[in-house]
N, C-alpha and C positions, 0 to 999 in steps of 0.2 A: 705094369710097370712097376719098376724097383723100389721095394719100401725106404720110405725117406730115409734118411742116416740119421744117428742121434745128437743133439746138436754139440759142439765143439766150447771152447773156449770164447768168453766176447771182447770183444773189443771195447776198451773204454773212452768214452767222449771227454776229449780234455773238458777241464774248466768251467764244469755246465755249459758248454756252447753246443750250436745246432751247426752241424756240417753238411753243406750241400755239396755236393761231387757231379759235376758232369764231365763222363767221358770224352775225348777227342780223336774218337776211332774211324771218323767218318760223316755220311750225309746219314743220321739215323739218330735215335733219342735213346740215353740210357743216363739216368740220374739216380745215385745213392745218399739217402739222408741220414743221418746220425742225428737221435736226439740222446740227453742224458737221463738215465734214467734215476727215480729217486734213491737216493742213497751212494750216489756217485761213482758205482764201482762198475757200471757196464751200459752199454748203449742199445738203444730200440732202432733196429734199423727199417729201414723204408727204401723198396725200389718200385721205381717208376719205370717201366718199360725197359729194353735190351734190346734193337736191334738194328741193321745198315741195312741201306740201300743196294740193289742187285746188282748195282752195275760197278758196286766198289772192288777193288784190285786184294785176292786173296781175303776174302771174307772168313772163312773160317778158321786160319790163324789168329786173323785178328781178334775175331770174337773170343776164342778162346785165349785170348791173354787177357780181354777186357774181364770173363768171368774167372779169371782167377784172382785178379783184380779186387773185384767184388767179392771174393769167398774171404780173401785177406782181410780187406777195408769192414768185412761184416762178422769176422769170426767165423764165419760157415753159419751162420744163422740170420736169417731174412725176416722179420717176424709180420710181415706185410710185404707184397708184391703187387704191382697195381699196374692191371695191365688196360691202358687208356683207352684203345680203341683197335680194329683189324687191319694193320698194315702192315708190311714185310718189314718195312724201316723202324717199326717200334716193336715188333716182334721176334724177329727171323734168330736170334738167339738163344730161341727157346726149341729151336728147330733141330730135331737130327741131323743136316746139313751143316749145321754149325758148332754151341757148344751146349746141346739137352745132356749130353753125357757128364759135360763140367757142371752144369747143374745139378745133375743128380745125386752131386756128394754136398748139396749143398740144402741144410735143413731150409723149409719155408713151412711158416706158422698159418700164413693166411692168405690169401688172393683176394683182389677187390675189380670187379668187374662194373661197369655202368647198366644201371636198369633195364639197356635195350638186351642185353644178353639173359637176362630174368627169363627161364623155361616156363613161369607161369603168366608172364604178362604179354595180352594178346596184343598189343604195337608191336613191342620185342619181337614177337614171332612171327608178326607181319614184315617188318623191316630186315630182319633177318631174313626171309624167303624170297624177297625182291631183290638182297643183294646180290645173294646165292643166283638168282636166276639169271642176272644182268651181268656179273661176271662171266658165265657160260654161257653167255650170247655175245659175247665180246670175244671170247675164245675163237667161238664161233666165227664172226667178223673178220676178227684179224687173219686166221688161218686160211680163209678161203679170201681174202685179199693178197695174200702170200704168193696164195697157187695162182695167180690171175699176174699178166706177162706184162699187164699195162705200167709205165712209172709209175703213174696215179697213185694207183694200186698198194703197190711197195710202200710208197711214201707214209701212205694214207694208213700199212698197217705197222708201220714203224713208231706212228705220232700214237696209237692206240696200244700198243705195246709199252712205252713208255711211261704209260697212267695202270697198265697192268703188272709193273713190277711191283708196286704195291700190295700187289695178292702174289708174289711171288713167282710172276713167271717174266721169265729177264728177254724170251724172243720164243715166237711162235713158229720160227721160221724151220727149227729144229723138231718139231714136235709132230710124232707120226699119228693122226688118227684122233678119235676123240676119247679115246682109253688113257695116250699120252695128256690128253689136255686136262681130261678129270684128276687125274694124277696133279697135274701142275695147278688146279685152282684149291685142290685141299691141300697146300702145301702150308699157305698163311696160317688157317683155320687151324690144322695141329698145330701149330708152333703154339695160337693162340691160346688155345683151350688145353694146352700142355701141365701147368700149373693144376688149373683146377680138379684134371682128373689123376694129379698125383694122391696116393695113399693117404690120409693123414693132413692133408692141408685142407681147412676150413676156406670157404667160399661164400663170396657176400656181395649181394648186390646191390648198388649202391645208389639214391633216390637225392636227388635237392629237394625234395618236399618233406624229407624227416629231418628228423633232428640234428645237430651240431654233433661232431662223434670226438672221440677223446684216444689217446694212445693208452692203453694198459702199462702201468708202472711209471711214466713219465707224467711228472707235476707241470702242469702251466703251458699246456698244448690242447690247442681245438681244430678240429680239422671240420670245412665244409663244402661239401659237395655243391658245384657251381650247376655243373653239368653233364649231362645234355637234359635240355629241356623234356618236358615230359608233353611234348606238343610235334604232331605228325607234321604240320605246316612252317616248325620253325626248324626242324631239323631238315628239311629240305629247301630252307633258303640259306642257301650256301655264296650267294655273288651280292654284292651291294645295289642298291637301287640308282638309277640316274639323276636323282634327284637329292637324296639322303645323303650323301659325302660320308656312310659310314666307315670308309678306309681312306687309305693317301692316295690313290687312285683310282679310276673308275674300271670295270669288268666289265666283260659283256655277260648280259644275264641269258645264260643260256638255259632252254627249256627244250623237252624231248618227250614225246608221247611215248609210254609203255610199249604200245605195240609195234614200235619198229624195233624189238627185242627179237619179235616172233620173223619180221624180215631179216634179219641176220641170221638166224638160226636157217632159215631156206637158204642162204646160200652156200650154207655149210653141207645142207643136206637138198638141194634142190627138188621140186617135182619133175616126173617125167615129161613133162609140157613144157616148163616154164624155163629150162634149160639153168646154167650155171650163173647167168647174171641178172636173173628176174627176182625181183623184189615182191611182185606183186601177184594175188592167186589168179587161177589161170582162165577162171572167166573175164579177167579185167585184162588179159591178152590177147592179141592176133601173134599168130604164130605164122607166116610166110611158106608154102612149099609143106609144111607138115599133115600127112592123113589124118584125118576126120578133125582136122582144127577148124576153127570158122573162119568162113570166107573171107579172103582180104579186099575189098573198094580196089577195083583197076586203078581208078585215078591215086592211092596211096602206093600201090606199087609199082606205078608208074615214077611216083615221088622218090620212093627209097633208093630205085635203080639209079635217077638220074642225081641224087644230092647224096645223100647219107653212103653210098655203097662206091661212090667214086675214088678214088686212092687218094685224093687232094682235100675231099672235104671231112676226112674221120674226124677232124676237131666240132663236129653238129652234132656226134652223140653224144648220148647224155647218158649211158648204161651204168657206169659207176658214179656218176654226180651224187646220185642222194645217198651213198655211203656214209657220205661227209658226217650223216648223222648219229654213227658211230663213234666219231671224234666225240660230239658234245656227250653222246651216252658216256663213253668213257669219264668226262671231266664231271657228269653229274654223279656218275659212281663214287669218283673221289672224293668229292666234295661232303656228297651227304654221309660218306663213313666218317668223314673229318668232322660232321657236325653230330654223332654219335660219341663222341672223347667224354672222356670221363675226366671232368676238371674238379680239380682240387686246391682249394687255398688255406694253408698252416699258420693261421694266428697262436704267435707268441705272444700269452694272455699279458702277462706281466707288464710287458713295454708296448701292447696294441700292434704290434708290427706285424706284416702279411706277408707270406712265403707265395707266389699266385706258379701251378702248375698247369697251364691250359694246352698243353699236349699239341693238336692240329684243329682246334675247333675254328669255326668260320662263322659270319654274321648270325646265325641263328641261334647259336647256343651264345655268344656272347650277348646279342640283346635280349634273349631271358634273364640274364643275371640281374639286370634292373629289377626284376620282379620277385626278385626269391627275397626271403626272410626267416630270420628264427629268432624264439627265446632263448638266451641264455641265464644262466646264474651264476655269480661271482661272488661268493660268498652267501652273504644276506640280499645281496643287490640282483634284483633280476631286470634285463635290459632286450632291448630290440637288436640285432644284428641284421643290416640288408647286404644285399649286393654293393651298391655303388658303395656304401662304409666302408665294406672291404677292400674294394679297388682303391680309396681316398689314401688307405693307410699300408698298400703295396711297399714292399722296401725292396723284394727279389720275383723279376721278372721271367719267367722261362719263356723266349719269343715263341708265338706258336708259331708252325709247320716251318721249321729253319729259315723264319725271317720272309716268308712270302706277301703279294700285298693284301690277300685275303684273308687274313687271319689275325687278323689285329686289329680292331677295331679304333676309329679316330676319337670322336666326340664320347663315345657312350664306351670308350676302352682305355686306352693311354694316356689321352687327355684328363681323366678322372684318376688318374695315378703321380697325386699332388707332392707326396712323401719327397723331403729332401736328401732323403738317405737312399733315393731308387737307384740299384744296380742293373743292369739284365746279360743274364745269358743266353747266347744264340749257336744250337748244333748244330750245325753247318761245315759242310766242306762245300767250296764253290765249283772245286776243279771238278767233282762227280758230279754236282749240279751240272754245269756246263756239259759234260758226258754225257745226261740225260737228257740235254736240248731245255733245258730251264736257266735260261743265259740270265735272267732277273732274279734269281736266287743267291742271295738275301736282295729285297727288292730296296734299292737306294733311297728313295722318299721315306720309306721307314727310317730306313737307317741313320738318315740325317735327323729324325725327329727323334730317336730313341738316345743318339748322342745327345742332343742338347735337354732333353729329360733327365738323362743321367750324368749329366757334367760329366761326360766319357767314359763313365764306369762301364762299359760297352765290353763285351767278353765272348768272342768268337772262337769256336774249339778249333778252326783251322787255321785262327793268327796269333801271331802274338799277343803276349799281355798288354795291355792300353800304357804306353811311355807316360814319363810326365808332363810332357808337352801339350799330349790330349784331355789330362786333367785340369787345363789351366786354371777355366772357370770356379774349381774347387778352392775350398780354402785348405790353409797349409794343413789344417787335423782332419779334415776330409781326406785329403791325400792320404795321409799318413794312417789314417784308420783302412782307407781301401785297399793298401799297399802290404799292408802287413795282414790283412786275413784273406788274402789270397793266396792261396800256396798253387803254385804253377810247376805240373812236370811234364813230360810228353803225352803221357797217357791221360794226363786228365788235368782239369782247374778243380778247385775248392774253396769255396767261402765257407767262414765260418760268421755266425750270427750270436749273440749274447743272449741266451734266456733266460 
């Protein structure tokens, strides 16, 4: 890896303001934060993620343009880069396929990962091992399904691939063998680890149970790590319960035994006796007509001949029905990875206002914030700060997972954000979401409630800025404050907060 360049001239943050920039590059997260340093001569810069979904058109030139803008906005110096989780739409910009060469020319001081990436943490090691095994199994499943002539198989493979895109795989149809699959598997991981492997970059693993953080050289900003929870059960709690109404609509509570991953691997490399469609161990199966196989009862032979082997009776066969588990496994893999998100709350101490960056955190991550607490000291005063307290003071919410239905909790989430100054930014591309078969992203019931909670101060990266008529419930002072603080360009939205 090339040695990091020397720092260049630093951008100044105007008038003691905190600037939050959301890039409008497509379905993916990329946020640049600038905090005024003491003395007001320069800024402390924080980059949170930089990625784009695989179905996006022209991803490389798009991300090159984004990173050029980041370099201009931060004076080619990022003090802290935050890698929230291992998904392509959050990390692709750091890949060799997109804009790693452009990042090579930006000096980076420190990179933050969640504690789940800590090589010394036993639960983190377990979760990473499970995630890698499931990604590999899903590659095998998708490739085997692609090789099956049944229409059901092709459709199922496509749906699995939709979620595998988060790990950098656009389609397994073009992959030839396990070597190509292995290369695809490693693409997201390499991008995710890029900054941590650069020479001279400090690597930190952040825990919600440790003390609140400060930004060197910045007076009046405190950073709280809300998630991920240090609890395996909560990390694997991705869907709402049927009674709890944690989110704005119920979702099916999918569960799958990890042993099914072995069955998917058998599809890719079946045993001699099993054949390409057999998920079961050989001693559990009967193979009519195969030399050395267990004898098949005569009655079963007649039944097979008279029913399943008849041309008009193919609908009775269930050889591929069990492979629906591949889709469930893909959903759980996606959700569990989202629940390992590094979630940060930036407190502007003087005003008490909080900026919340929830990444793609799902139910278990959100629920854990209710139990978090920190002891902080302001001057001679010591006080306790809790997760619910921070939520009540949120004035900026980066909406989770592009506005999906199960990434913003209801009662113990958005409804706890009671500030009259709340605004929300949604990094989303409805066009790209539809291309990926996510027809309800962003989720309309959630969007409706966000509009109510923010008084219309809801900004989508793929839409024009809110018009005056959509801000009708605000006072004239609130409308003026919102419109004057919001900067709009074709490439990004930026909002300013007074420190």
